[in-house]
Structures are given as structure tokens and as C-alpha cells.
C-alpha positions in Angstrom: 0.0 0.0 0.0 1.2 3.3 -0.5 -0.1 6.8 -1.4 1.5 10.0 -3.2 0.6 13.5 -4.8 1.0 13.5 -8.3 1.7 17.5 -9.1 0.6 19.4 -12.1 4.3 19.9 -13.3 3.5 15.9 -14.2 0.9 16.0 -16.7 1.6 12.1 -18.0 1.9 11.0 -14.3 -1.7 12.4 -13.8 -3.2 11.1 -16.8 -1.7 7.5 -16.1 -3.0 7.5 -12.7 -6.5 8.1 -14.2 -6.0 5.3 -16.5 -9.1 2.2 -16.0 -11.1 4.8 -13.6 -14.2 6.0 -14.4 -13.9 9.9 -14.0 -15.4 13.1 -14.7 -13.5 16.3 -16.4 -13.2 18.0 -12.9 -10.8 15.1 -12.3 -8.7 15.8 -15.4 -5.2 17.6 -15.8 -6.6 20.0 -18.0 -9.1 20.9 -15.7 -7.0 21.4 -12.7 -4.6 23.2 -14.3 -7.3 25.6 -15.8 -8.5 26.3 -12.3 -4.9 27.0 -11.0 -4.9 29.8 -13.3 -7.4 31.5 -11.3 -6.8 30.4 -7.7 -3.2 29.9 -7.9 -3.4 27.2 -5.2 -1.1 24.3 -5.1 -2.8 21.3 -6.7 -2.1 18.0 -7.3 -3.7 14.3 -7.6 -3.9 12.3 -4.7 -3.2 8.7 -5.3 -4.0 5.5 -3.2 -2.7 2.2 -4.5 -3.2 -1.0 -2.9 -3.3 -4.7 -4.5 -5.4 -4.0 -7.3 -7.1 -1.0 -6.0 -6.3 2.4 -7.1 -8.3 5.3 -5.7 -8.0 9.0 -6.8 -8.6 12.9 -6.0 -7.6 16.1 -7.0 -6.5 18.3 -4.5 -5.6 22.2 -4.0 -4.2 23.3 -0.6 -5.4 26.8 0.6 -3.5 28.8 3.1 -5.4 30.7 6.2 -3.5 32.5 8.8 -0.4 30.6 8.6 -2.2 27.1 8.0 -3.5 24.9 5.2 -6.6 23.5 4.5 -7.7 21.6 1.4 -10.7 21.8 -1.4 -11.4 19.8 -4.5 -11.1 22.1 -7.2 -14.0 23.7 -9.2 -16.2 20.9 -10.6 -17.9 17.7 -9.6 -14.7 15.6 -9.2 -13.9 13.7 -5.5 -13.1 10.4 -4.5 -13.2 7.7 -7.6 -11.2 4.7 -7.9 -11.2 1.0 -9.3 -12.0 -1.6 -6.6 -12.9 -1.3 -3.1 -10.8 -0.9 0.2 -12.3 -1.1 3.6 -9.6 0.5 5.2 -9.4 3.3 2.7 -10.5 6.3 5.3 -8.0 5.2 7.9 -5.3 5.7 5.4 -6.6 8.9 3.8 -7.0 10.3 7.5 -3.2 9.1 8.2 -2.4 11.1 4.9 -3.8 14.2 5.7 -2.7 14.2 9.1 0.8 13.6 8.1 1.0 16.8 5.6 -0.8 18.9 8.6 -4.0 19.9 7.0 -6.4 21.8 9.3 -9.4 20.4 7.3 -10.8 19.4 3.9 -14.0 20.0 1.8 -14.3 17.1 -0.7 -16.9 17.7 -3.1 -18.0 14.4 -4.7 -19.3 13.4 -8.1 -22.8 11.4 -7.4 -22.3 9.6 -10.8 -18.8 7.8 -9.7 -19.1 8.0 -5.8 -18.1 4.9 -3.7 -19.7 5.3 -0.2 -16.7 2.8 0.9 -14.4 5.3 0.4 -15.3 7.7 3.4 -17.4 7.8 6.4 -21.0 8.9 6.1 -20.8 10.9 9.3 -19.0 13.7 7.5 -21.3 13.2 4.4 -23.5 16.2 3.9 -25.9 16.5 0.8 -26.7 20.1 0.0 -28.2 20.3 -3.5 -29.3 17.7 -6.2 -28.2 17.2 -10.1 -30.0 15.8 -12.7 -28.4 13.2 -15.0 -29.4 11.9 -18.8 -28.9 8.6 -19.8 -27.6 9.0 -23.3 -27.7 5.2 -24.2 -31.5 5.6 -24.7 -32.7 6.2 -28.1 -33.3 9.7 -29.4 -37.0 9.1 -29.2 -36.7 7.8 -25.5 -34.9 11.1 -24.7 -37.3 13.3 -26.3 -40.4 11.6 -25.0 -38.6 12.2 -21.2 -39.1 16.2 -21.9 -41.7 18.2 -20.0 -44.5 19.3 -22.1 -43.3 22.5 -22.3 -39.7 21.4 -23.3 -40.9 19.2 -26.0 -42.8 22.3 -27.4 -39.9 24.3 -27.7 -37.6 21.8 -29.4 -40.5 20.7 -31.9 -38.7 22.7 -34.7 -35.3 21.2 -33.2 -33.8 20.5 -37.1 -34.4 24.1 -37.9 -33.1 26.0 -34.8 -30.1 23.6 -34.9 -29.0 24.9 -38.5 -28.6 28.5 -37.0 -26.4 27.3 -34.2 -22.7 28.8 -33.9 -20.1 26.6 -33.1 -16.8 28.5 -34.1 -14.8 28.3 -31.3 -12.9 31.8 -31.6 -16.0 34.1 -31.7 -17.8 32.1 -28.8 -14.4 32.4 -26.6 -14.6 36.2 -27.7 -18.6 36.6 -26.6 -17.7 34.4 -23.4 -14.9 36.5 -22.3 -16.9 40.0 -23.3 -19.7 38.9 -21.1 -19.4 36.4 -18.3 -17.7 38.9 -15.8 -21.4 40.8 -16.0 -23.6 37.7 -16.5 -22.1 35.9 -13.1 -22.3 39.5 -11.2 -26.2 39.8 -12.4 -26.8 36.2 -10.8 -25.0 36.8 -7.6 -22.7 34.1 -8.5 -20.3 32.7 -5.5 -16.7 33.5 -5.7 -15.9 30.1 -7.2 -17.1 31.4 -10.5 -14.7 34.6 -10.6 -12.5 32.6 -13.0 -9.5 34.8 -14.7 -9.5 35.1 -18.5 -6.3 32.5 -18.6 -8.7 30.1 -17.0 -11.4 30.8 -19.8 -8.9 30.5 -22.6 -7.3 27.4 -21.5 -10.6 25.5 -20.9 -11.9 26.6 -24.4 -8.8 25.6 -26.4 -9.4 21.7 -25.2 -10.8 19.2 -27.7 -12.7 18.2 -24.7 -14.8 21.1 -24.3 -17.9 21.9 -26.3 -19.2 25.5 -26.6 -22.4 26.1 -28.7 -24.1 29.7 -29.3 -27.3 30.9 -30.8 -28.0 34.5 -31.6 -29.3 36.7 -34.8 -27.2 36.8 -38.0 -23.5 38.5 -36.9 -24.8 38.3 -33.3 -24.2 36.1 -30.4 -26.2 36.2 -27.9 -26.1 33.0 -25.8 -23.4 30.2 -25.3 -23.4 27.0 -23.5 -20.0 25.0 -22.2 -19.8 21.4 -21.9 -16.9 19.5 -20.9 -16.4 15.8 -21.5 -14.6 12.6 -20.7 -15.4 9.0 -22.2 -17.3 8.2 -19.1 -19.5 11.3 -18.7 -20.0 14.8 -20.1 -21.0 17.8 -18.1 -23.1 20.9 -18.6 -20.3 23.5 -17.5 -22.2 26.6 -17.6 -24.2 29.0 -19.6 -23.8 32.9 -20.4 -26.4 34.9 -22.3 -27.3 38.3 -23.2 -31.1 39.2 -21.8 -32.4 38.4 -25.4 -30.6 35.3 -25.3 -32.3 33.2 -23.1 -35.2 32.1 -25.6 -31.8 29.6 -26.8 -31.2 28.0 -23.4 -33.3 24.9 -24.3 -31.9 24.8 -27.9 -28.3 24.6 -26.9 -28.6 22.3 -24.2 -30.4 19.7 -26.5 -27.7 20.3 -28.9 -25.1 19.0 -26.3 -27.3 16.0 -25.7 -27.5 15.2 -29.4 -23.8 15.7 -29.5 -22.7 13.6 -26.9 -25.0 10.8 -27.9 -23.8 10.6 -31.4 -19.8 10.3 -30.1 -20.8 7.7 -27.8 -20.5 9.1 -24.3 -23.0 7.4 -21.9 -24.0 10.0 -19.8 -24.5 13.9 -19.5 -24.9 15.9 -16.1 -26.8 19.0 -16.4 -25.9 19.8 -12.7 -28.6 21.7 -10.6 -29.4 24.7 -9.3 -27.4 27.2 -7.4 -29.9 26.6 -4.6 -32.1 23.2 -4.6 -35.4 23.8 -6.4 -34.7 27.1 -7.9 -35.6 28.3 -11.5 -32.3 27.0 -12.6 -32.9 23.3 -11.3 -36.4 23.6 -12.2 -35.2 24.5 -16.2 -32.8 21.6 -16.3 -35.4 19.3 -14.5 -37.3 19.4 -17.4 -35.1 17.4 -19.2 -35.9 14.4 -17.9 -33.1 13.6 -16.0 -32.5 11.0 -13.3 -32.2 13.4 -9.9 -29.0 12.6 -7.7 -28.3 13.9 -4.2 -25.1 16.2 -4.5 -22.8 15.7 -1.5 -19.7 16.8 0.0 -17.4 15.7 2.8 -16.5 18.2 5.7 -13.8 16.7 7.3 -11.4 18.3 10.4 -8.2 16.8 10.5 -6.9 19.2 13.2 -9.7 19.6 15.8 -7.8 22.0 18.0 -6.5 24.4 15.6 -9.7 24.4 13.5 -11.5 25.4 16.7 -8.9 28.0 17.4 -9.1 29.8 13.7 -13.2 29.5 14.2 -12.7 31.3 17.2 -10.6 34.0 15.8 -13.1 34.7 13.0 -16.6 34.4 15.7 -17.2 31.3 14.1 -19.2 28.2 15.4 -16.6 24.8 14.9 -19.3 22.6 15.5 -21.8 24.0 12.8 -21.2 22.0 9.6 -24.5 22.7 8.3 -23.4 26.2 6.8 -20.2 27.5 4.7 -17.2 24.7 5.4 -14.5 25.8 7.0 -16.7 28.0 9.1 -13.7 30.0 9.5 -13.7 31.0 6.0 -17.6 32.2 6.0 -17.2 36.0 6.1 -14.6 35.5 3.2 -17.0 33.6 1.3 -19.7 36.2 1.6 -17.6 39.1 -0.3 -18.7 39.8 -3.8 -18.1 37.3 -6.1 -16.8 39.9 -9.0 
């Protein structure tokens, strides 16, 4: 049994560690590299191996008042692996304690999570995602749409002909509009991506961008990512007059990923469970899965001291975690 950290400076080793493991785009070197261009956090792929088992998880280190806590980079990642190992939570705990971390916020991917890899007492569900099974026929996928969504997509072939796939134009549109769009939506700080992050992501073959609008004027763009195991709806940016394109753009992604043999499309969820964005995604007929995370404290004494310094309750696991970062989290996103 051994554990190691694969740094971003070793992309080939990172990709080799993911071989044979079902994973999402958020686990990839490409995503984590792009996210570091915004955060600047030291980022690596944690890798555990024992017998025929391998478990991995991308990790970013953050400093706070001279101490370090960890978080999974933006996206749906968390622990994924090949094989079960009942003692893994014990070995993980030894690893993080040996690194001197105070605590960790580990986001999980409901599509690939394995409950053997963590202690259920540290699991907190805070939202839902909606996942489409792209192994279904197109007729079956269409039949699962809500009545209103079917009406919107009835003339799909005609709408599809007017969509824009030229990446340079779409990247320019996104860069010009995403800051203001996310500001109007009251987006959390995690959405304050740098232009370098956007440009790095959008240049990838595993990232699909599709746009719509009037001739010569883009009004909306939707971004998807994928691995061989699943695609993800990453985000959408639109001008006020471009909101009507949202269903057609998403449906293009459904058809595209089905055509290249990707079995699942994660539509994500809302900002909050049951909000308008969640309802929009729910109407595509996907399976609802609970979105969960792990809130782990490795050094209770230091965690309590940092919380006391910030007038936060160290026992509270229901709100923002770690609690000592909650005031920082409330600052305007952009």
C-alpha cells in the first residue's frame, strides 16, 4: 500500500493515474491546471494504491492565517477509484494528518462516488443534480422531456441549423460577457474565473461550446466538457435577449454527446435546490441525484482556534465550510 501526490508539473503521470478509473472532467489534469490559473493554489492528484485497488482525488491546498486546508478544485470530482478497500478512510486520515492540514472540503460526484471511500458521518447533501442517460434512443430521450420543453424543441432541426460552433467567436463572446453575467446572477466567488482559465479550458478538444443569436450577433453560449465516461454541462452565458436559446443549446449537447458515444450527461443543478435553474434542468427528464460533499476536520484544536478568531461556530457543519472562511466567502463574487 502506498499514497502519493502527483503534481500538476507531471501531466503524463496524472493521466496515467486516471487510466482505468471512471472519472469526470473535473478530475483531469486539464481542468485542474486551468483552475489553478485562477486560484494559484498548489494542486495535485492524490493517489492511493493497494493490491489491485487505485483511488484518486484532485486536491488544492489553501493557506489561512499560516495554516493549510484543502478543497477539491472547481467541478464534480472527489474520490473515484477502481476497486473497493474498506480501510481506505483510515489511510486517507493518516495521509492528511501527516501533511498537517487543518480540514478538508471534498466535493463528490454523485455519478461516480463510492460510499466505501468515506465515513458517512462526514457526508452532507446540499443540492441535487440531474443526469441524462444517453444510451437511450433519441425518441426515448425526447419522450422524457416536459410538455413545455417538447414544444420548445419541436422545430429542433430548424433551430440547430442556426447554431454557432466557431470557437474563436464563442470564446470572445464569453470573455466579453461572463463577468457581468455572473455578477447579475449573484454568483459565488468560485465563479470568478480569470481570462486565462477560460482561454485554457475553451482551447481543449474535450470542451464543446455552442452558441446562438441573430446573424452576425451572438446572444448566448453554452459550455460542456467530457471524458469517455460522462459529459458535464459546465455553464451558460447569455444576453437578456438570448435566454430563449437555452433549451436549444442544451439539446444540441445532448445530441452531440450521444452521437460520439458518451453514456451520461450531467446537467448539474440549481444554485439552490428547487430554484428556477434546477427546474429548467429537471424538465429535460434526467434522473435526480443528491449532490454531497465531505466536511472533514483533521486538526480539531487548530480548527476551533481559527473559528474562534473569526467568531464562527466550530461545531456547525450545516453552513459554509470551513466555518472560519465564511466571512471571506460572503464577499462579492466579482
